[in-house]
OpenMM code with the backbone's topology and positions (N, CA, C; nanometers):
from openmm import Vec3, app, unit

residues = "UNK UNK UNK UNK UNK UNK UNK UNK UNK UNK UNK UNK UNK UNK UNK UNK UNK UNK UNK UNK UNK UNK UNK UNK UNK UNK UNK UNK UNK UNK UNK UNK UNK UNK UNK UNK UNK UNK UNK UNK UNK UNK UNK UNK UNK UNK UNK UNK UNK UNK UNK UNK UNK UNK UNK UNK UNK UNK UNK".split()
positions = [
    Vec3(0.0829, -0.1195, 0.0000),
    Vec3(0.0000, 0.0000, 0.0000),
    Vec3(0.0867, 0.1249, 0.0000),
    Vec3(0.0411, 0.2219, -0.0679),
    Vec3(0.1157, 0.3465, -0.0771),
    Vec3(0.0950, 0.4295, 0.0494),
    Vec3(0.2014, 0.5000, 0.0849),
    Vec3(0.1906, 0.5885, 0.2014),
    Vec3(0.1155, 0.7147, 0.1625),
    Vec3(0.0346, 0.7589, 0.2539),
    Vec3(-0.0376, 0.8831, 0.2285),
    Vec3(0.0446, 1.0005, 0.2795),
    Vec3(0.0047, 1.1168, 0.2395),
    Vec3(0.0741, 1.2376, 0.2829),
    Vec3(0.0694, 1.2510, 0.4346),
    Vec3(-0.0445, 1.2166, 0.4946),
    Vec3(-0.0612, 1.2289, 0.6392),
    Vec3(0.0338, 1.1349, 0.7141),
    Vec3(0.0517, 1.0142, 0.6649),
    Vec3(0.1440, 0.9204, 0.7300),
    Vec3(0.2869, 0.9738, 0.7260),
    Vec3(0.3269, 1.0269, 0.6102),
    Vec3(0.4621, 1.0827, 0.5989),
    Vec3(0.4812, 1.1993, 0.6944),
    Vec3(0.3819, 1.2842, 0.7071),
    Vec3(0.3905, 1.3993, 0.7978),
    Vec3(0.4010, 1.3543, 0.9433),
    Vec3(0.3210, 1.2558, 0.9808),
    Vec3(0.3270, 1.2053, 1.1187),
    Vec3(0.4641, 1.1476, 1.1498),
    Vec3(0.5179, 1.0679, 1.0578),
    Vec3(0.6507, 1.0101, 1.0782),
    Vec3(0.7576, 1.1188, 1.0855),
    Vec3(0.7466, 1.2187, 1.0002),
    Vec3(0.8432, 1.3287, 1.0030),
    Vec3(0.8360, 1.4021, 1.1361),
    Vec3(0.7144, 1.4263, 1.1862),
    Vec3(0.6970, 1.4945, 1.3145),
    Vec3(0.7522, 1.4097, 1.4290),
    Vec3(0.7313, 1.2788, 1.4232),
    Vec3(0.7843, 1.1902, 1.5266),
    Vec3(0.9362, 1.1946, 1.5286),
    Vec3(0.9975, 1.1882, 1.4100),
    Vec3(1.1438, 1.1945, 1.4026),
    Vec3(1.1963, 1.3261, 1.4570),
    Vec3(1.1289, 1.4350, 1.4240),
    Vec3(1.1713, 1.5671, 1.4710),
    Vec3(1.1619, 1.5761, 1.6229),
    Vec3(1.0531, 1.5274, 1.6803),
    Vec3(1.0364, 1.5312, 1.8252),
    Vec3(1.1413, 1.4448, 1.8950),
    Vec3(1.1687, 1.3259, 1.8388),
    Vec3(1.2717, 1.2396, 1.8969),
    Vec3(1.4077, 1.3076, 1.8934),
    Vec3(1.4372, 1.3747, 1.7825),
    Vec3(1.5647, 1.4445, 1.7683),
    Vec3(1.5759, 1.5568, 1.8719),
    Vec3(1.4695, 1.6351, 1.8878),
    Vec3(1.4707, 1.7438, 1.9859),
    Vec3(1.4852, 1.6898, 2.1274),
    Vec3(1.4186, 1.5797, 2.1555),
    Vec3(1.4268, 1.5201, 2.2885),
    Vec3(1.5692, 1.4723, 2.3185),
    Vec3(1.6350, 1.4110, 2.2206),
    Vec3(1.7717, 1.3660, 2.2395),
    Vec3(1.8670, 1.4845, 2.2584),
    Vec3(1.8444, 1.5934, 2.1855),
    Vec3(1.9294, 1.7115, 2.2018),
    Vec3(1.9142, 1.7703, 2.3415),
    Vec3(1.7910, 1.7763, 2.3914),
    Vec3(1.7678, 1.8274, 2.5269),
    Vec3(1.8341, 1.7373, 2.6300),
    Vec3(1.8258, 1.6072, 2.6076),
    Vec3(1.8873, 1.5113, 2.6990),
    Vec3(2.0389, 1.5312, 2.7031),
    Vec3(2.1009, 1.5490, 2.5857),
    Vec3(2.2444, 1.5728, 2.5794),
    Vec3(2.2824, 1.7033, 2.6485),
    Vec3(2.2022, 1.8075, 2.6315),
    Vec3(2.2290, 1.9353, 2.6977),
    Vec3(2.2243, 1.9198, 2.8494),
    Vec3(2.1262, 1.8452, 2.8990),
    Vec3(2.1162, 1.8243, 3.0435),
    Vec3(2.2366, 1.7474, 3.0957),
    Vec3(2.2837, 1.6482, 3.0202),
    Vec3(2.4005, 1.5709, 3.0619),
    Vec3(2.5247, 1.6585, 3.0662),
    Vec3(2.5402, 1.7461, 2.9688),
    Vec3(2.6581, 1.8314, 2.9628),
    Vec3(2.6565, 1.9353, 3.0738),
    Vec3(2.5412, 1.9851, 3.1127),
    Vec3(2.5310, 2.0901, 3.2128),
    Vec3(2.5128, 2.0352, 3.3539),
    Vec3(2.5300, 1.9077, 3.3715),
    Vec3(2.5046, 1.8436, 3.5007),
    Vec3(2.5928, 1.8997, 3.6123),
    Vec3(2.7202, 1.9200, 3.5870),
    Vec3(2.8125, 1.9643, 3.6903),
    Vec3(2.8014, 2.1115, 3.7259),
    Vec3(2.7286, 2.1890, 3.6516),
    Vec3(2.7221, 2.3324, 3.6743),
    Vec3(2.6236, 2.3708, 3.7840),
    Vec3(2.5407, 2.2795, 3.8255),
    Vec3(2.4410, 2.3109, 3.9269),
    Vec3(2.4823, 2.2493, 4.0598),
    Vec3(2.5825, 2.3053, 4.1197),
    Vec3(2.6334, 2.2555, 4.2465),
    Vec3(2.5508, 2.3147, 4.3600),
    Vec3(2.5296, 2.2403, 4.4652),
    Vec3(2.4453, 2.2879, 4.5749),
    Vec3(2.5104, 2.4054, 4.6473),
    Vec3(2.6424, 2.4184, 4.6419),
    Vec3(2.7074, 2.5309, 4.7087),
    Vec3(2.6764, 2.6634, 4.6397),
    Vec3(2.6403, 2.6577, 4.5126),
    Vec3(2.6027, 2.7802, 4.4416),
    Vec3(2.4671, 2.8314, 4.4876),
    Vec3(2.3879, 2.7463, 4.5499),
    Vec3(2.2545, 2.7850, 4.5924),
    Vec3(2.2509, 2.8362, 4.7365),
    Vec3(2.3633, 2.8383, 4.8048),
    Vec3(2.3665, 2.8850, 4.9431),
    Vec3(2.3475, 3.0359, 4.9519),
    Vec3(2.2799, 3.0768, 5.0556),
    Vec3(2.2625, 3.2193, 5.0832),
    Vec3(2.3042, 3.2438, 5.2274),
    Vec3(2.3733, 3.3520, 5.2515),
    Vec3(2.4202, 3.3878, 5.3845),
    Vec3(2.3455, 3.5111, 5.4328),
    Vec3(2.3252, 3.5185, 5.5641),
    Vec3(2.2564, 3.6320, 5.6248),
    Vec3(2.3577, 3.7078, 5.7087),
    Vec3(2.3685, 3.8395, 5.6861),
    Vec3(2.4610, 3.9191, 5.7662),
    Vec3(2.3927, 3.9660, 5.8946),
    Vec3(2.4635, 4.0472, 5.9725),
    Vec3(2.4100, 4.0908, 6.1034),
    Vec3(2.2876, 4.1804, 6.0887),
    Vec3(2.2665, 4.2399, 5.9734),
    Vec3(2.1507, 4.3265, 5.9503),
    Vec3(2.0317, 4.2505, 5.8911),
    Vec3(2.0497, 4.1217, 5.8648),
    Vec3(1.9424, 4.0413, 5.8088),
    Vec3(1.9365, 4.0441, 5.6571),
    Vec3(2.0388, 4.0976, 5.5948),
    Vec3(2.0430, 4.1025, 5.4484),
    Vec3(2.1016, 3.9728, 5.3939),
    Vec3(2.0485, 3.9255, 5.2821),
    Vec3(2.0989, 3.8047, 5.2184),
    Vec3(2.2182, 3.8380, 5.1303),
    Vec3(2.3122, 3.7458, 5.1278),
    Vec3(2.4320, 3.7638, 5.0483),
    Vec3(2.4733, 3.6284, 4.9912),
    Vec3(2.5445, 3.6296, 4.8800),
    Vec3(2.5923, 3.5045, 4.8219),
    Vec3(2.7292, 3.4656, 4.8772),
    Vec3(2.7919, 3.5574, 4.9527),
    Vec3(2.9241, 3.5310, 5.0101),
    Vec3(2.9153, 3.5366, 5.1626),
    Vec3(2.9891, 3.4516, 5.2328),
    Vec3(2.9878, 3.4565, 5.3796),
    Vec3(3.0553, 3.5828, 5.4321),
    Vec3(3.0204, 3.6210, 5.5522),
    Vec3(3.0812, 3.7403, 5.6110),
    Vec3(3.2266, 3.7125, 5.6455),
    Vec3(3.3060, 3.8184, 5.6531),
    Vec3(3.4485, 3.8050, 5.6810),
    Vec3(3.4785, 3.7848, 5.8290),
    Vec3(3.3918, 3.8338, 5.9140),
    Vec3(3.4200, 3.8258, 6.0570),
    Vec3(3.3818, 3.6886, 6.1126),
    Vec3(3.4608, 3.6375, 6.2067),
    Vec3(3.4302, 3.5073, 6.2669),
    Vec3(3.3113, 3.5171, 6.3621),
    Vec3(3.2407, 3.4079, 6.3774),
    Vec3(3.1230, 3.4101, 6.4649),
    Vec3(3.1533, 3.3544, 6.6006),
] * unit.nanometer
topology = app.Topology()
chain = topology.addChain("A")
for resn in residues:
    res = topology.addResidue(resn, chain)
    for name in ("N", "CA", "C"):
        topology.addAtom(name, app.Element.getBySymbol(name[0]), res)
């Protein structure tokens, strides 16, 4: 049986979606090490302000 235009379009769309999904997966694998939990830490100074760096004075 001959393929219809609709079947070809569906297959093309499936291939495109699979390709995009694999590219996203590869991007996530490559960027895995960049999201370290220490980057998400927030410090509070004596005035109650948030900072990304710890204070210099000892506690």
